[in-house]
VEXNU-695183 format. One record per residue: residue number from 1; chain; x, y, z of N, C-alpha, C, CB in turn. Coordinates in Angstrom, 1 decimal. Glycine has a CB too. Example, Ala and Ser with C-alpha at 12.3 -4.5 7.8 and 13.67 -1.06 7.14 Angstrom:
# VEXNU-695183
<pt><pos>1</pos><unit>A</unit><n_xx>13.2</n_xx><n_yy>-5.7</n_yy><n_zz>7.8</n_zz><ca_xx>12.3</ca_xx><ca_yy>-4.5</ca_yy><ca_zz>7.8</ca_zz><c_xx>13.2</c_xx><c_yy>-3.3</c_yy><c_zz>7.8</c_zz><cb_xx>11.3</cb_xx><cb_yy>-4.5</cb_yy><cb_zz>9.0</cb_zz></pt>
<pt><pos>2</pos><unit>A</unit><n_xx>12.8</n_xx><n_yy>-2.2</n_yy><n_zz>7.1</n_zz><ca_xx>13.7</ca_xx><ca_yy>-1.1</ca_yy><ca_zz>7.1</ca_zz><c_xx>12.9</c_xx><c_yy>0.0</c_yy><c_zz>7.9</c_zz><cb_xx>14.1</cb_xx><cb_yy>-0.6</cb_yy><cb_zz>5.7</cb_zz></pt>
# end
This chain:
# VEXNU-695183
<pt><pos>1</pos><unit>A</unit><n_xx>48.6</n_xx><n_yy>-9.6</n_yy><n_zz>-15.2</n_zz><ca_xx>48.3</ca_xx><ca_yy>-11.3</ca_yy><ca_zz>-15.0</ca_zz><c_xx>49.0</c_xx><c_yy>-11.6</c_yy><c_zz>-13.8</c_zz><cb_xx>48.9</cb_xx><cb_yy>-12.3</cb_yy><cb_zz>-16.1</cb_zz></pt>
<pt><pos>2</pos><unit>A</unit><n_xx>50.0</n_xx><n_yy>-11.0</n_yy><n_zz>-13.5</n_zz><ca_xx>51.3</ca_xx><ca_yy>-11.6</ca_yy><ca_zz>-12.4</ca_zz><c_xx>50.5</c_xx><c_yy>-11.5</c_yy><c_zz>-10.9</c_zz><cb_xx>53.0</cb_xx><cb_yy>-10.3</cb_yy><cb_zz>-12.3</cb_zz></pt>
<pt><pos>3</pos><unit>A</unit><n_xx>49.7</n_xx><n_yy>-10.2</n_yy><n_zz>-10.7</n_zz><ca_xx>49.2</ca_xx><ca_yy>-10.0</ca_yy><ca_zz>-9.5</ca_zz><c_xx>47.7</c_xx><c_yy>-11.3</c_yy><c_zz>-9.4</c_zz><cb_xx>48.8</cb_xx><cb_yy>-8.2</cb_yy><cb_zz>-9.5</cb_zz></pt>
<pt><pos>4</pos><unit>A</unit><n_xx>47.2</n_xx><n_yy>-11.3</n_yy><n_zz>-10.5</n_zz><ca_xx>46.1</ca_xx><ca_yy>-12.5</ca_yy><ca_zz>-10.5</ca_zz><c_xx>46.7</c_xx><c_yy>-13.8</c_yy><c_zz>-10.1</c_zz><cb_xx>45.3</cb_xx><cb_yy>-12.7</cb_yy><cb_zz>-11.9</cb_zz></pt>
<pt><pos>5</pos><unit>A</unit><n_xx>47.8</n_xx><n_yy>-14.0</n_yy><n_zz>-10.6</n_zz><ca_xx>48.3</ca_xx><ca_yy>-15.4</ca_yy><ca_zz>-10.3</ca_zz><c_xx>48.8</c_xx><c_yy>-15.5</c_yy><c_zz>-8.7</c_zz><cb_xx>49.6</cb_xx><cb_yy>-15.7</cb_yy><cb_zz>-11.3</cb_zz></pt>
<pt><pos>6</pos><unit>A</unit><n_xx>49.6</n_xx><n_yy>-14.6</n_yy><n_zz>-8.3</n_zz><ca_xx>49.7</ca_xx><ca_yy>-14.5</ca_yy><ca_zz>-6.9</ca_zz><c_xx>48.5</c_xx><c_yy>-14.5</c_yy><c_zz>-5.9</c_zz><cb_xx>50.4</cb_xx><cb_yy>-13.3</cb_yy><cb_zz>-6.6</cb_zz></pt>
<pt><pos>7</pos><unit>A</unit><n_xx>47.6</n_xx><n_yy>-14.1</n_yy><n_zz>-6.6</n_zz><ca_xx>46.2</ca_xx><ca_yy>-14.2</ca_yy><ca_zz>-5.7</ca_zz><c_xx>45.8</c_xx><c_yy>-15.8</c_yy><c_zz>-5.5</c_zz><cb_xx>44.8</cb_xx><cb_yy>-13.3</cb_yy><cb_zz>-6.5</cb_zz></pt>
<pt><pos>8</pos><unit>A</unit><n_xx>46.0</n_xx><n_yy>-16.1</n_yy><n_zz>-6.7</n_zz><ca_xx>45.4</ca_xx><ca_yy>-17.4</ca_yy><ca_zz>-7.0</ca_zz><c_xx>46.0</c_xx><c_yy>-18.5</c_yy><c_zz>-5.9</c_zz><cb_xx>45.8</cb_xx><cb_yy>-17.9</cb_yy><cb_zz>-8.6</cb_zz></pt>
<pt><pos>9</pos><unit>A</unit><n_xx>47.5</n_xx><n_yy>-18.1</n_yy><n_zz>-5.7</n_zz><ca_xx>48.5</ca_xx><ca_yy>-19.1</ca_yy><ca_zz>-5.2</ca_zz><c_xx>48.5</c_xx><c_yy>-19.2</c_yy><c_zz>-3.6</c_zz><cb_xx>49.9</cb_xx><cb_yy>-18.7</cb_yy><cb_zz>-5.7</cb_zz></pt>
<pt><pos>10</pos><unit>A</unit><n_xx>48.1</n_xx><n_yy>-17.5</n_yy><n_zz>-3.6</n_zz><ca_xx>47.8</ca_xx><ca_yy>-17.5</ca_yy><ca_zz>-2.1</ca_zz><c_xx>46.8</c_xx><c_yy>-18.5</c_yy><c_zz>-1.6</c_zz><cb_xx>47.5</cb_xx><cb_yy>-16.1</cb_yy><cb_zz>-1.6</cb_zz></pt>
<pt><pos>11</pos><unit>A</unit><n_xx>45.7</n_xx><n_yy>-18.2</n_yy><n_zz>-2.4</n_zz><ca_xx>44.3</ca_xx><ca_yy>-18.9</ca_yy><ca_zz>-1.8</ca_zz><c_xx>44.3</c_xx><c_yy>-20.5</c_yy><c_zz>-1.9</c_zz><cb_xx>42.7</cb_xx><cb_yy>-18.3</cb_yy><cb_zz>-2.8</cb_zz></pt>
<pt><pos>12</pos><unit>A</unit><n_xx>45.2</n_xx><n_yy>-21.0</n_yy><n_zz>-2.8</n_zz><ca_xx>45.7</ca_xx><ca_yy>-22.2</ca_yy><ca_zz>-2.9</ca_zz><c_xx>46.5</c_xx><c_yy>-22.7</c_yy><c_zz>-1.7</c_zz><cb_xx>46.3</cb_xx><cb_yy>-22.2</cb_yy><cb_zz>-4.0</cb_zz></pt>
<pt><pos>13</pos><unit>A</unit><n_xx>47.2</n_xx><n_yy>-21.6</n_yy><n_zz>-0.9</n_zz><ca_xx>47.7</ca_xx><ca_yy>-22.2</ca_yy><ca_zz>0.3</ca_zz><c_xx>47.1</c_xx><c_yy>-22.5</c_yy><c_zz>1.3</c_zz><cb_xx>48.3</cb_xx><cb_yy>-21.7</cb_yy><cb_zz>0.8</cb_zz></pt>
<pt><pos>14</pos><unit>A</unit><n_xx>46.0</n_xx><n_yy>-21.3</n_yy><n_zz>1.6</n_zz><ca_xx>45.5</ca_xx><ca_yy>-21.5</ca_yy><ca_zz>2.4</ca_zz><c_xx>44.3</c_xx><c_yy>-22.8</c_yy><c_zz>2.2</c_zz><cb_xx>45.2</cb_xx><cb_yy>-20.3</cb_yy><cb_zz>2.7</cb_zz></pt>
<pt><pos>15</pos><unit>A</unit><n_xx>43.8</n_xx><n_yy>-22.9</n_yy><n_zz>1.2</n_zz><ca_xx>43.0</ca_xx><ca_yy>-24.2</ca_yy><ca_zz>1.1</ca_zz><c_xx>43.9</c_xx><c_yy>-25.6</c_yy><c_zz>1.4</c_zz><cb_xx>42.4</cb_xx><cb_yy>-24.1</cb_yy><cb_zz>-0.4</cb_zz></pt>
<pt><pos>16</pos><unit>A</unit><n_xx>45.0</n_xx><n_yy>-25.3</n_yy><n_zz>0.9</n_zz><ca_xx>45.7</ca_xx><ca_yy>-26.9</ca_yy><ca_zz>1.5</ca_zz><c_xx>45.7</c_xx><c_yy>-26.6</c_yy><c_zz>2.8</c_zz><cb_xx>47.6</cb_xx><cb_yy>-27.4</cb_yy><cb_zz>1.0</cb_zz></pt>
<pt><pos>17</pos><unit>A</unit><n_xx>46.0</n_xx><n_yy>-25.8</n_yy><n_zz>3.8</n_zz><ca_xx>46.2</ca_xx><ca_yy>-25.9</ca_yy><ca_zz>5.2</ca_zz><c_xx>45.0</c_xx><c_yy>-26.5</c_yy><c_zz>5.7</c_zz><cb_xx>46.6</cb_xx><cb_yy>-24.5</cb_yy><cb_zz>5.8</cb_zz></pt>
<pt><pos>18</pos><unit>A</unit><n_xx>43.8</n_xx><n_yy>-25.7</n_yy><n_zz>5.1</n_zz><ca_xx>42.3</ca_xx><ca_yy>-26.4</ca_yy><ca_zz>5.6</ca_zz><c_xx>42.3</c_xx><c_yy>-27.7</c_yy><c_zz>5.4</c_zz><cb_xx>41.0</cb_xx><cb_yy>-26.0</cb_yy><cb_zz>4.8</cb_zz></pt>
<pt><pos>19</pos><unit>A</unit><n_xx>42.6</n_xx><n_yy>-28.1</n_yy><n_zz>4.1</n_zz><ca_xx>42.4</ca_xx><ca_yy>-29.5</ca_yy><ca_zz>3.8</ca_zz><c_xx>43.4</c_xx><c_yy>-30.5</c_yy><c_zz>4.5</c_zz><cb_xx>42.4</cb_xx><cb_yy>-29.7</cb_yy><cb_zz>2.2</cb_zz></pt>
<pt><pos>20</pos><unit>A</unit><n_xx>44.7</n_xx><n_yy>-29.9</n_yy><n_zz>4.9</n_zz><ca_xx>45.3</ca_xx><ca_yy>-31.0</ca_yy><ca_zz>5.9</ca_zz><c_xx>44.9</c_xx><c_yy>-30.9</c_yy><c_zz>7.3</c_zz><cb_xx>46.8</cb_xx><cb_yy>-30.9</cb_yy><cb_zz>6.0</cb_zz></pt>
# end
């Protein structure tokens, strides 16, 4: 579960940068 959570957070950070 922890691994999935980290992966999700990473994807979120990338999307945030593209959104900005």
